[in-house]
Every structure is written in C-alpha cells, then in structure tokens.
C-alpha positions as CSV (number, residue, x, y, z in Angstrom):
1,D,0.0,0.0,0.0
2,T,2.8,2.4,0.8
3,L,4.6,1.6,-2.4
4,Y,1.5,2.2,-4.5
5,D,0.7,5.4,-2.6
6,R,4.2,6.8,-3.2
7,A,4.2,5.8,-6.8
8,D,0.8,7.4,-7.4
9,Y,1.9,10.6,-5.7
10,V,5.2,11.0,-7.5
11,T,3.5,10.3,-10.8
12,W,1.0,13.1,-10.1
13,V,4.0,15.4,-9.3
14,A,5.8,14.4,-12.5
15,K,2.8,15.2,-14.6
16,R,2.5,18.6,-13.0
17,E,6.2,19.6,-12.7
18,A,8.4,17.3,-14.7
19,R,6.8,16.5,-18.0
20,G,9.1,14.5,-20.3
21,R,11.4,13.6,-17.4
22,A,11.7,10.7,-15.0
23,L,11.1,11.6,-11.4
24,V,12.3,9.5,-8.4
25,F,10.4,9.6,-5.1
26,S,12.5,11.4,-2.5
27,Q,12.5,12.3,1.1
28,E,11.1,15.7,0.1
29,H,8.2,13.9,-1.7
30,A,7.6,11.8,1.5
31,S,7.3,15.0,3.5
32,Q,4.9,16.5,1.0
33,L,2.9,13.3,0.8
34,G,2.5,13.3,4.5
35,Q,1.2,16.9,4.4
36,V,-1.2,16.1,1.6
37,R,-2.6,13.1,3.5
38,R,-3.1,15.3,6.6
39,M,-4.9,17.9,4.4
40,E,-7.1,15.2,2.8
41,H,-8.1,13.9,6.2
42,A,-8.9,17.4,7.4
43,L,-11.0,18.1,4.4
44,H,-12.9,14.9,4.7
45,C,-13.7,15.8,8.3
46,A,-14.4,19.5,7.7
47,D,-17.5,21.3,8.6
48,L,-17.6,23.2,5.3
49,D,-20.2,25.8,6.4
50,A,-18.0,26.8,9.3
51,E,-14.6,26.4,7.7
52,I,-15.1,27.7,4.1
53,H,-15.4,31.5,3.9
54,I,-15.5,33.8,1.0
55,L,-13.6,36.9,-0.1
56,F,-14.4,39.4,-2.7
57,Q,-12.2,41.0,-5.4
58,P,-13.7,44.1,-7.2
59,Q,-14.3,44.4,-10.9
60,F,-14.1,48.1,-11.8
61,D,-15.6,49.7,-14.8
62,V,-13.4,52.7,-15.7
63,A,-16.0,54.1,-18.2
64,M,-18.6,54.2,-15.4
65,N,-16.0,55.1,-12.7
66,R,-17.4,52.5,-10.3
67,T,-17.3,48.9,-9.2
68,T,-19.9,46.8,-11.0
69,G,-19.2,43.5,-9.4
70,Y,-17.0,41.2,-7.3
71,E,-15.5,37.8,-8.0
72,V,-16.1,35.5,-5.1
73,L,-13.0,33.6,-3.9
74,A,-13.2,30.5,-1.6
75,R,-10.9,30.2,1.3
76,W,-10.4,27.3,3.8
77,R,-9.5,27.8,7.4
78,S,-9.1,24.4,9.1
79,P,-9.1,24.2,12.9
80,I,-6.7,21.3,12.5
81,I,-4.1,22.6,10.1
82,G,-4.9,26.3,9.8
83,D,-5.3,28.3,6.6
84,V,-4.9,26.3,3.4
85,S,-4.2,27.9,0.0
86,P,-6.9,27.4,-2.7
87,V,-4.0,26.4,-4.9
88,D,-3.7,23.4,-2.7
89,F,-7.2,22.6,-1.5
90,I,-9.2,23.1,-4.8
91,P,-7.3,20.5,-6.8
92,M,-7.4,18.2,-3.8
93,A,-11.2,18.6,-3.5
94,E,-11.6,17.8,-7.1
95,R,-9.4,14.7,-6.7
96,L,-11.4,13.6,-3.7
97,D,-14.8,14.3,-5.4
98,M,-15.6,17.0,-2.8
99,I,-15.5,20.1,-5.0
100,N,-19.3,20.0,-5.6
101,K,-20.0,20.4,-1.9
102,I,-17.5,23.2,-1.6
103,T,-19.1,25.0,-4.7
104,Q,-22.5,24.6,-3.1
105,T,-21.2,26.1,0.1
106,V,-19.7,29.1,-1.7
107,V,-22.9,29.6,-3.8
108,R,-25.0,29.6,-0.7
109,K,-22.8,32.2,1.0
110,A,-22.7,34.3,-2.1
111,L,-26.4,34.3,-2.4
112,A,-26.8,35.5,1.2
113,V,-24.3,38.4,0.6
114,S,-25.9,39.4,-2.8
115,A,-29.2,40.1,-0.9
116,K,-27.3,42.9,1.0
117,L,-26.0,44.6,-2.2
118,P,-27.5,47.2,-4.5
119,K,-29.2,45.8,-7.5
120,S,-26.4,47.1,-9.8
121,I,-23.7,45.0,-8.1
122,R,-23.3,41.3,-9.1
123,L,-21.2,38.5,-7.7
124,S,-19.4,35.8,-9.7
125,V,-18.6,32.3,-8.6
126,N,-16.2,29.9,-10.2
127,L,-17.4,26.5,-11.3
128,S,-15.1,23.5,-11.7
129,A,-15.1,20.9,-14.4
130,N,-16.7,18.5,-11.8
131,D,-19.6,20.9,-11.2
132,L,-20.4,21.3,-14.9
133,A,-20.1,17.6,-15.6
134,S,-22.6,16.7,-12.9
135,T,-26.4,17.1,-13.5
136,T,-26.8,16.6,-9.7
137,A,-24.4,19.4,-8.9
138,V,-26.1,21.8,-11.3
139,A,-29.5,20.9,-10.0
140,A,-28.3,21.6,-6.4
141,I,-27.1,25.1,-7.4
142,V,-30.4,25.8,-9.1
143,A,-32.3,24.6,-6.0
144,Q,-30.2,27.0,-3.8
145,V,-31.0,29.9,-6.1
146,H,-34.7,29.1,-6.0
147,K,-34.6,28.8,-2.2
148,A,-33.0,32.2,-1.9
149,G,-36.2,33.6,-3.4
150,T,-34.8,36.8,-4.9
151,P,-33.8,37.7,-8.4
152,C,-30.5,36.0,-9.0
153,R,-27.5,38.4,-9.1
154,V,-24.9,35.6,-8.8
155,D,-23.0,34.9,-12.1
156,F,-20.8,31.9,-12.9
157,E,-17.3,31.7,-14.3
158,I,-16.1,28.7,-16.2
159,T,-12.9,27.7,-17.9
160,E,-12.3,26.0,-21.2
161,T,-10.9,23.0,-19.4
162,A,-14.2,22.6,-17.6
163,V,-16.1,22.8,-20.9
164,M,-13.8,20.4,-22.8
165,R,-14.5,17.5,-20.4
166,D,-18.1,17.1,-21.6
167,F,-19.2,19.8,-24.0
168,E,-22.8,18.7,-24.3
169,Q,-23.3,18.3,-20.6
170,A,-21.6,21.6,-19.9
171,S,-23.8,23.4,-22.4
172,Q,-27.0,21.9,-20.8
173,G,-25.7,23.0,-17.3
174,L,-25.0,26.5,-18.5
175,V,-28.5,26.8,-20.0
176,A,-30.0,25.8,-16.7
177,L,-28.0,28.5,-14.9
178,L,-28.9,31.1,-17.5
179,A,-32.6,30.4,-16.8
180,L,-32.0,31.6,-13.3
181,G,-31.0,35.1,-14.5
182,S,-27.3,34.4,-14.1
183,R,-24.7,35.4,-16.5
184,I,-21.8,33.2,-17.8
185,A,-18.2,34.3,-18.1
186,L,-15.4,32.4,-19.8
187,D,-12.4,32.6,-17.5
188,D,-8.7,32.5,-18.5
189,F,-9.5,33.3,-22.1
190,G,-6.6,32.6,-24.5
191,T,-5.0,29.8,-22.5
192,G,-7.0,26.9,-24.0
193,H,-6.9,25.1,-27.3
194,S,-10.3,26.0,-28.8
195,S,-11.2,29.4,-27.6
196,L,-13.1,30.7,-30.6
197,T,-15.1,27.5,-30.9
198,H,-16.2,27.9,-27.4
199,V,-17.0,31.5,-27.8
200,Q,-19.1,30.6,-30.9
201,K,-21.1,27.7,-29.3
202,L,-21.4,28.6,-25.6
203,P,-24.0,31.0,-24.2
204,L,-21.5,33.6,-22.9
205,D,-22.1,37.0,-21.5
206,R,-18.5,37.9,-20.7
207,I,-14.9,36.9,-21.5
208,K,-12.1,37.3,-19.0
209,I,-8.7,37.8,-20.6
210,D,-6.0,35.9,-18.8
211,R,-3.5,37.7,-16.7
212,S,-0.6,36.3,-18.8
213,F,-1.5,38.7,-21.6
214,V,-2.0,41.6,-19.2
215,K,1.4,41.0,-17.7
216,E,3.1,41.4,-21.1
217,V,0.9,44.2,-22.5
218,T,3.4,46.9,-21.9
219,I,6.4,45.1,-23.5
220,D,5.0,42.5,-25.9
221,P,3.4,43.7,-29.2
222,T,1.9,40.3,-29.7
223,S,0.0,40.5,-26.4
224,R,-1.2,43.9,-27.3
225,A,-2.4,42.7,-30.7
226,I,-4.2,39.7,-29.1
227,I,-5.9,42.0,-26.5
228,K,-7.0,44.5,-29.1
229,T,-8.4,41.7,-31.3
230,T,-10.3,40.2,-28.4
231,I,-11.8,43.6,-27.4
232,E,-13.1,44.0,-30.9
233,L,-14.4,40.4,-30.9
234,C,-16.3,41.1,-27.7
235,R,-17.7,44.3,-29.1
236,N,-18.9,42.6,-32.3
237,L,-20.5,39.8,-30.3
238,G,-22.2,42.2,-27.9
239,I,-20.5,40.7,-24.8
240,S,-18.3,42.4,-22.1
241,C,-14.6,41.9,-21.6
242,V,-12.8,41.8,-18.3
243,F,-9.0,42.1,-17.8
244,E,-7.5,40.1,-14.9
245,G,-4.3,40.6,-13.0
246,I,-3.8,44.3,-13.4
247,E,-1.1,45.4,-10.9
248,T,0.4,48.6,-12.3
249,E,-0.6,52.0,-13.7
250,Q,1.4,51.2,-16.9
251,Q,-0.7,48.1,-17.5
252,L,-3.9,50.1,-16.9
253,D,-2.8,52.9,-19.3
254,A,-2.0,50.3,-22.0
255,L,-5.3,48.6,-21.7
256,L,-7.3,51.9,-21.7
257,E,-5.4,52.8,-24.9
258,L,-6.5,49.5,-26.5
259,G,-10.2,50.1,-25.5
260,G,-10.5,48.1,-22.3
261,T,-13.0,49.2,-19.7
262,V,-13.7,46.5,-17.0
263,M,-10.6,45.8,-14.8
264,Q,-9.8,43.4,-12.0
265,G,-6.5,43.1,-10.1
266,Y,-4.5,44.3,-7.2
267,L,-4.4,47.8,-8.6
268,F,-8.2,48.0,-8.0
269,G,-8.3,46.0,-4.8
270,R,-7.1,42.8,-3.2
271,P,-9.5,40.1,-2.1
272,M,-11.4,41.5,0.9
273,S,-13.8,40.4,3.6
274,E,-17.6,40.8,3.4
275,T,-17.4,43.8,5.8
276,A,-14.7,45.6,3.8
277,M,-16.6,44.9,0.6
278,L,-19.9,46.3,1.9
279,E,-18.1,49.4,3.2
280,Q,-16.5,49.9,-0.2
281,V,-19.9,49.7,-1.9
282,A,-21.3,52.2,0.6
283,R,-18.5,54.7,0.0
284,E,-18.9,54.5,-3.8
285,R,-22.6,54.9,-3.6
286,K,-22.2,58.0,-1.4
287,G,-19.6,59.4,-3.8
288,W,-21.9,58.9,-6.7
289,Q,-24.8,60.6,-4.8
290,D,-22.6,63.5,-3.9
291,R,-21.6,63.9,-7.6
292,R,-25.2,63.7,-8.6
293,D,-26.2,66.4,-6.2
294,V,-23.5,68.7,-7.7
295,I,-24.7,68.0,-11.3
296,F,-28.5,68.1,-10.7
297,G,-28.8,70.0,-7.5
298,T,-30.3,68.8,-4.2
299,A,-34.0,68.6,-3.6
300,G,-35.3,71.4,-1.4
C-alpha cells in the first residue's frame, strides 16, 4: 500500500512539474505526501459551512467610474491545520470528489451576501469541471437559487478546461444556470486550445482575458495585438470583456489605450472580507450621490 501510494503521488507530481522527465520519489516527496494526506483527512472531516469562507475582489468599470461586481473567492481555514491555500485545496477537493460540496457552500454564502448589495452589483462564482459535468451538482445550485427567493444576481465563471471534459453536458448545465437570471463568463481566455469554438457555441455574456496577456501588455506587441483583437471580438458579439491581474498603472494605461473598460486586479483591490466589501460599496454609492447632487442640484 505504501509503495502504491508513493508511486501514485510522484506520478502526479511528475505530470505537473516534470513532463518529459523521470522523477524518483525522494524524502522531500515523502514529507509533501504526509502533508497532503493530513490535508485530505482534514478536508474529509471538515464542517464546510464553518470552515469555508469567501472573499471578494472588485471588478471596476473605468468608463462608469465605479465597481460593478465582485469575484467570489473561496478560502479554507481548518481548525486542525490552519489556513490552506486554494491552490492546494481546490485540486485536492476535485481529486477527492468533494468540489461539488465546496461549490454549493460558496454559492449559498454568495447568495446570502448578494441580498445585501445594491441591484447594480453582481457577484461571480467559479465553477469547476466536476460541477459542470454533474447534473446533480447543477441541480443543487439551481435549487439553492430558488430557495434564496430573490432575483439571482450571482453569475458563474467557467474555464475552457471545464467545458472540454463534456461539452454537451456543460452546455446543458449553463442553459439551466442562465434560466435563473445568471450570466456566464469564460475565464482565463486565451490559454485553452479551442477558444473561438467555445465563444461561438457557448451562451456567454463575458470573456475574462487571462493575466498572462495583461502582464506582457506593456512590453510585448503580440500580447497587445491579441488583446486588441479580443476587445473587438467582444464588441462585435455584444458581450463584455474583463481584464484580470492588473497590478500597475502602466498596464492600466496600455489597456485603456486599447479600449478596455472593466478591470480586475491588485491595482483596483485585493480580495477583501464581506465587511470591507460592503463598506467599499457604501463609499462608492455615497460618492456617486454627492456627484449627482452637484450635477443636478439637491432637492429642497
């Protein structure tokens, strides 16, 4: 059993980090494997409602000069092993077939927060390949939205990898989510193999351009050309375009020059708590009201 466990783990590491090379199980791998097994045990035993919490990263529309939505990000704080990075626990949850339960927890919490927000602010939740490939998982999300009993202002972000696993099932799941009043965004656009095919066939409302293009926009003419073409594609299709991973003023200036409007990244705000997010929304609304009073005059 130990031999099989070690062989299985080092094969997984090789596929992720050493493609095309042989990899021999080492003491470092043994230490990593021990930590992985501890995390797996903690996740199996987790009270997800208590241990999974959500953060919010703003999506800012520079043309409207205000935040129009927030991406919802899942975080896990285990009482046994402490804070665990989503880079670690999300793939683990997919491997353990637990990601559907985590997604449903995140959706439930996002729906509760959305009820506290102005109607103009929307939240977006990421769906995994396992979520889209399961009719049961999609049905559970639909049931949660119906139970919330308010017009749905929670949108869903998908990746090309999730769609490619089972295109027909993914399409059916997205149609069910659209019927709720949700919108669908294609995340990490430009990193898959069949982007234009998916844009053509999927019921998309938004494309999110991957941060790898944004990172190079100030120095790489090819990245600039791809971004400009994508902006024009979105405009012609009548869907919105979001840029991820904006960290510098120079990147922002380059994207504005190319015609970008909706931005997300550390330059506009790091992931924040519900309290901080609600305070930001209140500040922006007050600022808009003050500007409106100046433009139109105050009543009385």
